[in-house]
C-alpha positions in Angstrom: 1.2 33.9 -9.4 -0.6 31.0 -11.1 -1.0 27.5 -9.6 -1.4 24.1 -11.0 -5.1 23.8 -11.9 -5.1 20.1 -11.4 -4.1 20.5 -7.7 -6.9 23.1 -7.3 -9.4 20.7 -8.8 -8.8 18.0 -6.1 -11.5 17.3 -3.5 -11.1 19.4 -0.5 -9.5 16.8 1.8 -7.5 13.6 1.5 -9.4 10.7 3.0 -7.1 10.1 6.0 -6.7 13.8 6.7 -10.5 14.1 6.8 -10.8 11.1 9.2 -8.1 12.7 11.5 -10.0 16.0 11.4 -13.3 14.4 12.5 -11.6 12.4 15.2 -9.7 15.4 16.5 -13.0 17.4 16.6 -14.8 14.6 18.5 -12.0 14.3 21.0 -11.9 18.0 21.6 -15.6 18.0 22.3 -15.5 14.9 24.4 -12.1 14.9 26.2 -13.3 12.1 28.4 -13.8 9.7 25.5 -11.4 6.7 25.2 -11.1 6.4 21.5 -9.8 3.2 19.9 -8.6 3.4 16.3 -8.9 0.6 13.9 -8.9 3.0 11.0 -5.6 4.2 9.6 -3.2 1.3 9.0 -0.5 2.3 11.4 1.4 -0.4 13.3 1.5 -0.4 17.1 4.2 -2.9 18.1 7.7 -1.7 18.7 10.6 -2.4 16.4 12.2 -5.8 16.8 15.5 -6.3 18.7 17.4 -7.1 15.5 16.3 -3.8 13.9 17.0 -1.8 17.1 20.5 -3.3 17.4 21.3 -2.3 13.8 20.0 1.2 14.4 22.2 1.6 17.4 25.2 0.3 15.5 24.5 2.6 12.5 24.1 5.6 14.8 27.5 4.8 16.3 28.9 4.6 12.8 27.7 8.1 12.2 29.7 9.3 15.2 33.1 8.1 14.0 35.0 9.7 11.1 36.1 6.4 9.7 32.6 5.0 9.5 30.6 8.3 8.9 28.3 8.4 5.9 27.2 11.6 4.2 25.2 11.5 0.9 24.5 8.0 0.0 23.6 6.5 -3.4 20.2 7.7 -4.6 19.3 4.2 -5.6 20.1 2.8 -2.2 23.2 1.1 -0.6 24.3 -2.1 -2.3 24.1 -4.0 1.0 20.3 -3.5 1.2 19.6 -4.0 -2.5 21.5 -7.3 -2.5 19.6 -8.5 0.6 16.3 -7.6 -1.0 17.2 -9.4 -4.2 18.3 -12.5 -2.3 15.6 -12.9 0.4 12.5 -11.4 -1.2 13.0 -12.7 -4.8 15.7 -15.4 -5.3 14.5 -17.3 -2.3 11.1 -17.7 -4.2 12.8 -18.6 -7.5 12.6 -15.1 -9.0 15.8 -13.7 -10.5 15.8 -9.9 -9.8 19.0 -7.9 -10.2 20.0 -5.6 -7.3 20.7 -3.1 -10.0 16.9 -3.0 -10.7 16.0 -2.3 -7.1 15.5 1.3 -5.8 15.4 2.0 -2.1 13.2 4.9 -0.9 11.5 6.4 2.1 8.1 4.8 1.4 5.9 3.0 -1.1 3.4 5.8 -0.8 6.0 8.2 -2.1 7.1 5.9 -4.9 3.5 5.2 -6.0 2.7 8.8 -5.9 5.8 9.9 -7.8 6.0 7.2 -10.4 3.2 8.7 -12.4 5.6 11.5 -13.4 7.1 9.2 -16.0 3.9 8.9 -18.0 2.4 11.2 -20.6 -0.1 13.7 -19.3 -2.9 12.2 -21.4 -2.1 8.6 -20.5 -5.2 6.5 -19.6 -5.0 5.0 -16.1 -7.0 2.1 -14.6 -7.5 1.5 -10.9 -9.2 -1.2 -8.9 -12.2 0.2 -7.2 -12.1 0.5 -4.2 -8.5 1.7 -4.3 -5.8 3.2 -2.1 -6.4 6.9 -2.7 -2.8 7.8 -3.6 -3.0 6.0 -7.0 -5.9 8.3 -8.2 -5.0 11.5 -6.4 -1.4 11.6 -7.7 -2.6 11.1 -11.2 -5.2 13.8 -10.7 -2.4 16.1 -9.7 -0.7 15.2 -13.0 -3.7 16.0 -15.1 -4.6 12.4 -16.1 -7.8 12.0 -14.1 -9.9 14.6 -15.8 -12.7 16.4 -13.9 -14.0 15.4 -10.4 -17.7 14.8 -10.7 -18.3 14.5 -7.0 -18.2 10.7 -7.2 -15.6 9.8 -9.8 -12.9 11.2 -12.0 -14.3 11.3 -15.5 -11.1 10.1 -17.3 -10.1 7.2 -14.9 -11.0 3.6 -15.8 -12.5 2.2 -12.6 -12.4 -1.6 -12.2 -15.3 -2.4 -9.8 -14.3 -4.9 -7.1 -17.5 -6.2 -5.4 -18.7 -9.1 -3.5 -20.1 -10.5 -6.8 -16.7 -10.8 -8.4 -14.8 -11.7 -5.2 -13.4 -8.2 -4.9 -11.1 -8.9 -7.8 -10.8 -6.4 -10.7 -11.8 -7.7 -14.1 -10.1 -6.9 -17.4 -11.5 -3.6 -18.8 -13.1 -3.1 -22.2 -11.5 0.4 -22.5 -7.8 -0.3 -22.8 -5.6 1.7 -20.3 -1.9 2.4 -20.6 -1.2 2.3 -16.9 -2.8 -0.3 -14.6 -2.7 -0.1 -10.8 -3.1 -3.4 -9.0 -2.7 -4.1 -5.3 -2.5 -7.6 -3.8 -3.1 -8.2 -0.9 -5.5 -5.4 -1.5 -5.8 -2.2 0.5 -8.7 -1.8 1.5 -10.6 -5.0 0.8 -8.0 -7.5 2.0 -8.6 -9.6 -1.1 -5.7 -11.3 -3.0 -5.2 -12.1 -6.6 -4.7 -15.8 -7.5 -1.9 -16.9 -9.8 -4.4 -17.4 -12.6 -5.9 -13.9 -12.1 -2.5 -12.3 -12.1 -1.4 -14.2 -15.2 -4.5 -12.9 -17.0 -3.5 -9.3 -16.1 0.1 -9.9 -17.3 -1.1 -11.3 -20.6 -3.5 -8.4 -21.0 -0.7 -5.8 -20.4 1.6 -7.6 -22.8 -1.2 -7.7 -25.5 -2.0 -4.0 -25.1 1.5 -2.7 -24.3 0.4 -1.4 -21.0 2.4 -1.3 -17.7 1.2 -2.7 -14.4 2.2 -0.8 -11.2 1.9 -3.6 -8.7 1.6 -2.7 -5.0 2.6 -5.7 -2.9 3.3 -3.9 0.3 1.4 -6.5 2.3 2.8 -9.7 0.7 4.3 -10.8 4.1 0.8 -11.4 5.3 0.0 -14.0 2.7 -0.3 -17.4 4.4 -1.9 -19.4 1.5 1.0 -21.3 -0.2 -0.8 -21.2 -3.6 -0.9 -17.4 -3.8 1.9 -15.5 -5.5 3.9 -13.0 -3.4 5.4 -11.2 -6.4 4.1 -10.4 -9.8 7.4 -11.6 -11.1 6.4 -15.1 -10.3 4.2 -14.8 -13.4 5.9 -15.5 -16.7 6.3 -12.4 -18.8 5.7 -10.0 -16.0 9.3 -8.6 -16.2 8.4 -6.9 -19.5 5.3 -5.1 -18.2 5.4 -4.7 -14.4 6.9 -2.5 -11.8 6.6 -3.8 -8.2 6.4 -1.7 -5.0 7.1 -3.0 -1.5 7.5 -1.5 1.9 9.1 -2.3 5.3 6.3 -0.3 7.1 3.7 -3.1 7.6 6.2 -6.0 7.3 8.7 -4.8 10.0 6.9 -1.9 11.6 8.8 0.9 9.8 5.8 3.4 9.6 7.8 5.8 11.7 11.2 4.9 10.3 10.3 5.0 6.6 11.9 2.6 4.1 10.6 0.9 1.0 11.7 -0.1 -2.5 10.6 -0.3 -6.1 11.6 -3.1 -8.5 11.9 -1.9 -12.2 13.3 -4.6 -14.5 15.2 -3.2 -17.5 12.8 -5.0 -19.8 9.9 -2.6 -18.9 9.9 0.1 -21.6 7.6 2.8 -22.9 7.5 5.0 -26.0 7.3 8.7 -26.7 5.1 10.1 -29.5 7.9 9.6 -32.1 8.0 5.9 -31.2 11.4 5.7 -29.5 11.6 3.2 -26.7 12.8 4.2 -23.2 13.6 2.0 -20.2 11.4 2.9 -17.2 14.2 1.8 -15.0 16.6 4.4 -16.5 14.0 7.1 -16.5 13.3 6.5 -12.8 17.0 6.5 -12.0 17.2 9.9 -13.8 14.2 11.2 -11.8 15.6 10.0 -8.5 19.0 11.4 -9.0 17.5 14.7 -9.7 14.8 14.9 -7.0 15.9 12.5 -4.2 18.9 12.3 -2.0 18.3 8.7 -0.8 17.0 7.0 2.3 19.2 7.6 5.3 22.1 5.2 6.0 20.9 4.3 9.5 17.5 3.4 8.2 18.9 1.2 5.4 21.1 -0.6 8.0 18.0 -1.2 10.1 16.1 -2.5 7.0 19.0 -4.8 6.2 18.7 -6.3 9.7 15.2 -7.6 8.8 16.9 -10.1 6.6 19.2 -11.6 9.2 18.1 -14.9 10.7 17.0 -13.1 13.9 15.3 -10.4 12.0 13.3 -12.8 9.8 12.0 -14.7 12.8 11.1 -11.5 14.7 9.4 -10.1 11.6 7.4 -13.2 11.2 6.3 -13.0 14.9 5.1 -9.4 14.3 3.1 -10.4 11.3 1.6 -13.4 13.2 0.5 -11.2 16.0 -1.3 -8.8 13.8 -3.0 -11.7 11.9 -4.1 -13.2 15.2 -5.9 -9.9 15.7 -7.5 -10.3 12.3 -8.7 -13.8 13.1 -10.3 -12.7 16.4 -11.9 -9.7 14.6 -13.4 -11.9 11.9 -14.9 -14.3 14.5 -16.4 -11.3 16.4 -17.8 -9.8 13.2 -19.4 -13.1 12.3 -21.1 -13.3 15.6 -22.5 -9.8 15.0 -23.9 -11.0 11.7 -21.9 -8.5 9.6 -20.6 -9.3 6.1 -16.8 -9.3 6.3 -14.0 -10.3 3.9 -10.2 -10.1 4.1 -8.3 -10.7 7.2 -6.9 -14.1 6.0 -4.0 -13.1 3.8 -4.1 -9.4 4.6 -4.2 -7.2 7.7 -7.4 -5.5 6.5 -11.0 -6.5 7.0 -13.7 -5.2 4.7 -17.0 -4.9 6.5 -20.4 -4.3 5.0 -22.4 -1.7 6.9 -25.6 -2.9 8.7 -29.1 -2.0 7.6 -28.0 -0.1 4.5 -26.1 2.6 6.3 -23.8 4.8 4.3 -20.1 4.3 5.1 -19.6 7.8 6.6 -22.8 7.4 8.7 -21.6 4.2 10.1 -18.2 5.8 10.7 -19.9 8.5 12.7 -22.1 6.1 14.6 -19.1 4.0 15.7 -17.1 7.1 16.7 -20.0 8.6 18.7 -21.5 5.5 20.3 -18.5 3.2 20.6 -15.6 5.6 20.5 -14.2 3.5 17.7 -12.5 4.7 14.5 -12.9 2.8 11.2 -12.2 4.0 7.6 -15.3 4.7 5.5 -15.3 2.7 2.3 -16.6 5.6 0.2 -13.3 7.3 0.6 -11.7 4.5 -1.4 -13.9 5.0 -4.5 -17.5 4.5 -5.6 -17.5 0.7 -5.1 -16.5 1.3 -1.5 -19.8 2.7 -0.5 -21.7 0.5 2.0 -18.4 -0.8 3.5 -15.9 0.2 6.1 -12.3 -0.9 6.5 -10.9 -2.2 9.8 -7.2 -2.8 10.4 -5.7 -5.5 12.6 -2.7 -3.4 13.6 -3.9 -2.6 17.1 -3.0 -3.9 20.5 -4.6 -7.4 21.0 -6.6 -6.5 24.2 -7.7 -3.1 22.7 -8.7 -4.9 19.5 -11.0 -7.3 21.5 -12.4 -4.3 23.4 -13.1 -2.6 20.1 -15.1 -5.6 19.0 -17.0 -5.6 22.3 -17.9 -1.9 21.8 -19.0 -2.5 18.3 -21.2 -5.4 19.4 -22.8 -3.3 22.1 -23.7 -0.6 19.5 -25.2 -3.1 17.0 
């Protein structure tokens, strides 16, 4: 039996799997330790009443012959796609057809799988630091080249540093596929309307496609910041947008997300023929995916009811209150920190030149606190750690007190 050489060439462990391994080993050696995690971005607050009510009703539906649902449409039920189009787009003046919306079980799955549509030798560009799935999934598809121990030699890295406000700059080497994330995971930075317009213009000029991850758009509070790339003129021709209910409505354990693929986004094959990415993705999904469960989609639709919208906003406000408290505490410690204003992530410079993994280990051992080492997000992440604001409010304050005691 032969295996895919690109899978065999991956680094030994996925970032969050390595963090989980280290934390588990520490807990096993120190069972008395009370560990607080501000590392992996998992929500902690329960599902809202509107969502729970919809779940119960949908479960009852599955118990009656007249309302039972078996296989659903791979693209998602019309009731949810129409709600998404109305409340996430038309309400902001963006005309998106429900027919161009694809419901799935997670933005991570969509972002990891979408690369299957591109040629094996396509050049990809990623903001650096970056959510690991963008790079690792392309490495599995053979586009990343060789792992050097620090970078993939065929990937175009777009350094996001304090000097450029953690915003990726237009590259000299032209890619075919560009991954952008705003609000950004891990840095918590956001792209302005002008910055996003520059990327759209660049993609149109060079016939590239932008894969735009806006999973955290609900955390944007600045009214001048765009929530969707489709707020930018011309983006419908060059951009695919990915969103999730995980961090917006607490669905990390329920799993529901969607991708928006306007029919205008098209790519070519070697012979020059044009193909709609929307149609190719539909073909892929109908072959490899049987759809997000009915009960989950009914729960997601409840997010858009008047009660659901208010409850969801309250969840987001609670997590952002954590972020505000964390930023204040970090400032008192004298640490460099960004993010946490329009995003649930805070990007923290390590003290005294410590490496990100060394600082991770210090906090774990001395403060029983879990963060995410910035080096795991790419070369520009070294010297930083990511903290999340998804914890319990009192435990989050306790975590800051523990960090202060160590520093």
